[in-house]
C-alpha positions, 0 to 999 in steps of 0.5 A: 253305557255311561249313566247319562246315556241310560238317563237319555233313554229313560227321558226319551221313552218318557217323551214317547209315552206322553205323546202317546198319551196326550198327542202332538201339541200342535194337533187340531182338536174337537170337543172338550174345553179350552183348559183341557185343550191347553193342559194336553198341548202343555203335556205334548210339548213336554213330551217333545222336550223329553224326547229331544233332551233324551236324544241329546244325552244319547248323542253327547253323553257327557261322560266317559265309560269306565276305563278297563282295569289296569294290571301288572305287566311283567317284562323281561328287558334290560335292567341296566338303566334302572340299576344306578341307585339300586346296586353298589356294583354291576356285572355284565352277563350276556352283554347286559349290565345287571346285579345280584342282590348281594351287590345292593347298596346299603340303603336298598339292603336296609329297606329290604331288612325293614320290609321283611320285618320279623320274617327276614331270617326265614325270607333270606333262607328261602332266597339264598340262591341268587339270580341277576335281575333281568326283568321289570314289573310294570304296576298298574300306576305305570311305575316300573320295578326292577325284578330280583329273585332268589330261592332256597337251596335244594328247594328251587323253585318251589320255595321262592322269593321275588323282590320288586324294587323302585329304580329310585331305591325308595320302595320295595315289595316282596313276593314270598312262596314256600310250603306255608303258602304265598305272602306279599309284604310291602306297600302294595302287598294287598294289590299284588296278592289280589292280582296273583302276581307271584303265581304269574311270575312262577308260570313265566319261570316255569315256562322257561324251565319246561317250554313243553309242559302245558299247563306249566306249574311249579310245585 
């Protein structure tokens, strides 16, 4: 319930208590002084006013209930329309245009090197076996990222790296898992870690590889 709705309930309750204590303002009174009668009438009117105000606040809250938290959405689909600013070359696989990391254009390769920083050698080693892009990740802000993946030879998929690239080629996040644990790099690293996007991607990969395994977990 919005805060204004709670306030409406409290005002209504206060109005009811005033009416119980001092009566309706138009009630015929016997005994007591004129000033006391006026005081009781004013308090009665105040009680009625609070009830009316409280009812209006509940009927017309004037505010929105909090929207549900948006989450990351992982969607397997054609990425061909999103590749022109990412890949210098593309190729057709299973009827769809796609590309690998080694086909990235130079600005994307430079962006990847910048995002990896001092971990570039280790990340490149853990992603030397490349897979073509075939999925997108929709962020909570509704922006899309093209998903590229690679893993370490003879250690797939326990040593795995996901590269999430904006279609305009200006942004990149990296999710890197290995024996040392899971790390996220890039401008959205904290949010990606908090929402456990790497683990979700690994679960999707596991279900593709072992559809009958439940629960499915890659080690």
